[in-house]
Residue frames relative to the residue before (quaternion, step in Angstrom):
aa qw qx qy qz dx dy dz
M 1.0000 0.0000 0.0000 0.0000 0.00 0.00 0.00
S 0.3727 -0.7312 0.5266 0.2216 3.57 -0.84 0.94
D 0.6945 -0.4917 0.3328 0.4065 3.57 -1.28 0.39
D 0.6851 0.4865 -0.3061 0.4475 3.59 0.95 -0.77
E 0.6749 0.4542 -0.2969 0.5000 3.60 1.26 -0.19
S 0.4597 0.7097 -0.4442 0.2962 3.59 1.22 0.00
Y 0.1205 -0.7591 0.6359 0.0703 3.50 -1.31 0.33
E 0.4108 -0.7071 0.5250 0.2357 3.53 -1.24 0.36
L 0.3141 -0.7181 0.5885 0.1981 3.56 -0.93 0.91
L 0.2294 -0.8240 0.5096 0.0931 3.57 -0.56 1.16
G 0.7155 -0.3625 0.2559 0.5396 3.58 1.18 -0.39
F 0.6687 -0.5027 0.3649 0.4086 3.53 -1.29 -0.01
D 0.2787 -0.6495 0.6704 0.2261 3.48 -1.28 0.57
N 0.7697 -0.2773 0.2116 0.5347 3.63 -0.71 -0.89
V 0.3136 -0.6706 0.6304 0.2335 3.52 -1.29 0.48
L 0.2225 -0.8023 0.5440 0.1039 3.60 -0.64 1.11
L 0.0803 -0.7811 0.6188 0.0218 3.55 -0.93 0.97
P 0.3574 -0.7300 0.5371 0.2254 3.60 -0.82 0.93
V 0.0030 -0.7822 0.6226 -0.0243 3.56 -1.00 0.90
G 0.4680 -0.6959 0.4764 0.2639 3.56 -1.19 0.51
D 0.7808 0.0969 -0.0454 0.6156 3.59 1.27 -0.35
V 0.3809 -0.7590 0.4788 0.2227 3.59 -0.44 1.20
G 0.6561 0.5208 -0.3214 0.4416 3.61 0.90 -0.84
E 0.6635 0.4871 -0.2963 0.4845 3.57 0.94 -0.88
A 0.6505 0.5169 -0.3143 0.4592 3.59 0.99 -0.82
V 0.6433 0.5096 -0.3273 0.4683 3.60 0.92 -0.86
A 0.6501 0.5137 -0.3216 0.4583 3.61 0.92 -0.86
F 0.6418 0.5205 -0.3236 0.4610 3.60 0.95 -0.85
Y 0.7286 0.4402 -0.2520 0.4602 3.57 0.74 -1.04
R 0.5825 0.5402 -0.3837 0.4708 3.62 1.11 -0.48
R 0.6311 0.5145 -0.3295 0.4779 3.63 1.01 -0.81
A 0.6873 0.4764 -0.2727 0.4757 3.58 1.10 -0.73
G 0.6363 -0.5953 0.3076 0.3822 3.60 1.26 0.15
F 0.5056 0.6531 -0.4297 0.3650 3.59 1.22 0.15
P 0.3443 -0.7119 0.5653 0.2348 3.61 -0.84 0.90
L 0.4200 -0.6948 0.5288 0.2474 3.55 -1.10 0.75
G 0.3116 -0.7474 0.5601 0.1748 3.58 -0.78 1.06
F 0.7329 -0.2596 0.1751 0.6040 3.54 0.94 -0.97
R 0.1730 -0.7482 0.6301 0.1152 3.50 -1.34 0.33
F 0.0213 -0.7869 0.6150 -0.0452 3.55 -0.83 1.06
D 0.2116 -0.8415 0.4869 0.1003 3.56 0.27 1.32
E 0.6184 0.5661 -0.3539 0.4146 3.60 1.01 -0.75
A 0.7211 0.3874 -0.2296 0.5266 3.57 1.14 -0.61
G 0.4380 -0.7190 0.4416 0.3100 3.59 1.28 -0.13
I 0.6157 0.5322 -0.3588 0.4570 3.59 1.03 0.76
A 0.0020 0.7430 -0.6685 -0.0329 3.51 -1.36 0.37
L 0.2502 -0.7720 0.5687 0.1341 3.57 -1.02 0.81
L 0.1937 -0.7517 0.6234 0.0938 3.53 -0.95 1.00
K 0.3761 -0.7288 0.5270 0.2230 3.55 -0.92 0.89
A 0.1123 -0.7644 0.6324 0.0560 3.54 -1.20 0.67
G 0.8116 -0.0835 0.0150 0.5781 3.57 -0.08 1.25
G 0.7326 -0.4293 0.3135 0.4251 3.54 -1.25 -0.49
E 0.4926 0.6757 -0.4245 0.3473 3.57 1.26 0.07
T 0.5476 -0.6170 0.4535 0.3373 3.58 -1.16 0.58
P 0.6646 0.4549 -0.3379 0.4871 3.65 0.81 -0.76
G 0.0254 -0.7993 0.6003 0.0070 3.53 -1.19 0.51
I 0.6242 -0.4721 0.4240 0.4557 3.51 -1.21 -0.62
L 0.1821 -0.7972 0.5722 0.0619 3.53 -0.59 1.20
L 0.2244 -0.7557 0.6051 0.1114 3.55 -0.62 1.18
R 0.0434 -0.8174 0.5738 -0.0252 3.57 -0.71 1.07
L 0.4384 -0.7097 0.4969 0.2391 3.53 -0.78 1.11
E 0.0550 -0.7529 0.6558 0.0056 3.52 -0.97 1.01
D 0.3912 -0.7405 0.4956 0.2303 3.58 -0.40 1.21
G 0.8247 0.2520 -0.1937 0.4678 3.52 -1.02 0.86
L 0.5218 0.6224 -0.4322 0.3919 3.61 1.23 0.01
G 0.1614 -0.8117 0.5582 0.0587 3.54 -0.52 1.19
H 0.6699 -0.4593 0.3817 0.4411 3.52 -1.34 0.08
R 0.0383 0.7810 -0.6229 0.0245 3.54 -1.12 0.67
P 0.3581 -0.7553 0.5057 0.2134 3.56 -0.78 0.95
P 0.3945 -0.6814 0.5521 0.2742 3.59 -1.04 0.70
P 0.7017 -0.0039 -0.6512 -0.2889 1.62 -2.44 0.04
W 0.0484 0.7318 -0.6798 -0.0055 3.50 -1.37 0.31
P 0.6194 -0.5315 0.3862 0.4298 3.61 -1.13 0.35
S 0.2489 0.7494 -0.5797 0.2010 3.56 -0.70 1.09
A 0.6215 -0.4996 0.4263 0.4271 3.52 -1.28 0.20
R 0.1532 -0.7674 0.6167 0.0850 3.54 -1.17 0.64
V 0.2348 -0.7277 0.6251 0.1565 3.54 -1.15 0.68
W 0.0752 -0.7926 0.6048 0.0200 3.56 -0.72 1.07
L 0.1623 -0.7771 0.6055 0.0569 3.52 -1.06 0.90
E 0.4478 -0.6813 0.5093 0.2756 3.55 -1.07 0.73
V 0.0232 -0.7602 0.6492 -0.0073 3.53 -1.08 0.91
P 0.6166 -0.5611 0.3814 0.3994 3.62 -1.12 0.42
D 0.8030 0.0035 0.0513 0.5938 3.60 1.02 -0.81
A 0.3119 -0.7908 0.4988 0.1691 3.60 -0.29 1.24
R 0.6367 0.5165 -0.3476 0.4550 3.62 1.01 -0.63
A 0.6293 0.4986 -0.3293 0.4969 3.61 1.09 -0.68
A 0.6144 0.5352 -0.3435 0.4671 3.59 1.05 -0.73
A 0.6343 0.5311 -0.3301 0.4545 3.60 0.98 -0.82
R 0.6498 0.5055 -0.3193 0.4694 3.60 0.94 -0.83
A 0.6710 0.4971 -0.2978 0.4626 3.60 0.91 -0.91
L 0.6287 0.5289 -0.3334 0.4624 3.59 1.01 -0.77
R 0.6467 0.5165 -0.3125 0.4662 3.58 0.91 -0.92
E 0.6708 0.5076 -0.2946 0.4534 3.58 0.90 -0.98
S 0.6823 0.4670 -0.2776 0.4892 3.60 1.16 -0.57
G 0.5571 -0.6353 0.3760 0.3803 3.58 1.28 0.01
V 0.5063 0.6187 -0.4386 0.4104 3.59 1.23 0.38
A 0.3626 -0.7533 0.5131 0.1944 3.57 -0.66 1.13
L 0.3567 -0.7033 0.5769 0.2130 3.55 -1.07 0.81
L 0.5028 -0.6275 0.4925 0.3330 3.58 -1.13 0.57
D 0.7705 -0.0690 0.0786 0.6288 3.55 1.15 -0.68
E 0.6366 -0.4776 0.4104 0.4452 3.55 -1.27 0.02
P 0.6323 -0.4999 0.3952 0.4406 3.64 -1.15 0.38
F 0.1171 -0.8008 0.5865 0.0298 3.54 -1.01 0.86
A 0.5320 -0.6393 0.4659 0.3019 3.54 -1.21 0.69
V 0.0586 -0.7463 0.6621 0.0346 3.54 -1.16 0.77
A 0.7354 -0.4424 0.2717 0.4354 3.59 -1.24 0.22
T 0.7556 0.3931 -0.2158 0.4774 3.60 1.02 -0.71
G 0.7892 -0.1859 0.1432 0.5676 3.61 1.20 -0.34
W 0.6812 -0.4277 0.3678 0.4667 3.55 -0.73 -1.16
S 0.0889 -0.7816 0.6159 0.0422 3.56 -1.22 0.57
V 0.0293 -0.7519 0.6578 0.0332 3.51 -1.34 0.44
E 0.1854 -0.8003 0.5637 0.0861 3.58 -1.07 0.72
I 0.1254 -0.7382 0.6570 0.0880 3.51 -1.33 0.56
A 0.1913 -0.7483 0.6125 0.1685 3.57 -1.29 0.16
D 0.4095 -0.6848 0.5395 0.2687 3.56 -1.01 0.78
P 0.7208 -0.4592 0.2777 0.4386 3.63 -1.19 0.18
W 0.6953 0.4463 -0.2767 0.4907 3.62 1.20 -0.37
G 0.6095 -0.6179 0.3220 0.3782 3.57 1.30 0.27
N 0.4208 0.6671 -0.5002 0.3573 3.61 1.20 0.27
V 0.2317 -0.7995 0.5446 0.1027 3.58 -0.70 1.08
I 0.0837 -0.7705 0.6319 -0.0002 3.53 -0.90 1.11
G 0.1453 -0.7894 0.5928 0.0659 3.55 -0.90 0.97
F 0.1967 -0.7330 0.6398 0.1212 3.51 -1.26 0.57
T 0.0196 0.8257 -0.5591 0.0720 3.57 -0.61 1.11
D 0.2024 -0.7749 0.5850 0.1283 3.55 -1.13 0.62
Y 0.3923 -0.7023 0.5494 0.2262 3.53 -1.34 0.22
S 0.1626 0.8397 -0.5025 0.1265 3.56 1.04 0.80
K 0.6854 0.4452 -0.2884 0.4989 3.62 1.14 -0.49
R 0.7831 0.1767 -0.0817 0.5906 3.59 1.20 -0.52
P 0.0520 -0.8637 0.5001 0.0347 3.62 0.68 1.07
E 0.5872 0.5922 -0.3716 0.4079 3.59 1.12 -0.52
L 0.6713 0.4888 -0.2954 0.4724 3.61 1.21 -0.38
G 0.6137 0.5871 -0.3350 0.4080 3.59 1.23 -0.38
R 0.6687 -0.4994 0.3836 0.3953 3.52 -1.35 0.12
R 0.7630 0.2339 -0.1285 0.5887 3.57 1.22 -0.54
P 0.1100 -0.8362 0.5331 0.0665 3.62 0.28 1.18
């Protein structure tokens, strides 16, 4: 791409996740602690909020998409949390299964879950490198 064709990336808009049932997906993600931004069943979408930002996770109905158990190589969406190990405990208490026990990463700790359609969401903290996190 030449300089005159360049553009600037300003940040994320929504992250879209395919689901087979919007109501079931909203219930799953509510148990996982996600606030609902809006739900528009006629369009087959619902927006989950992630922090104070306007963009979020957009659940989008995909006809014929059935449940599928992870893991397999796929894109993952990770969200920053103050304490990933505390998030893991809260997820378990809410009945959300973890893909694995919390694991150490270069910046702190992480834990992952998968929705019934196999979309993987991670929760990570910056406990080892707080200067890089949103709340140093």
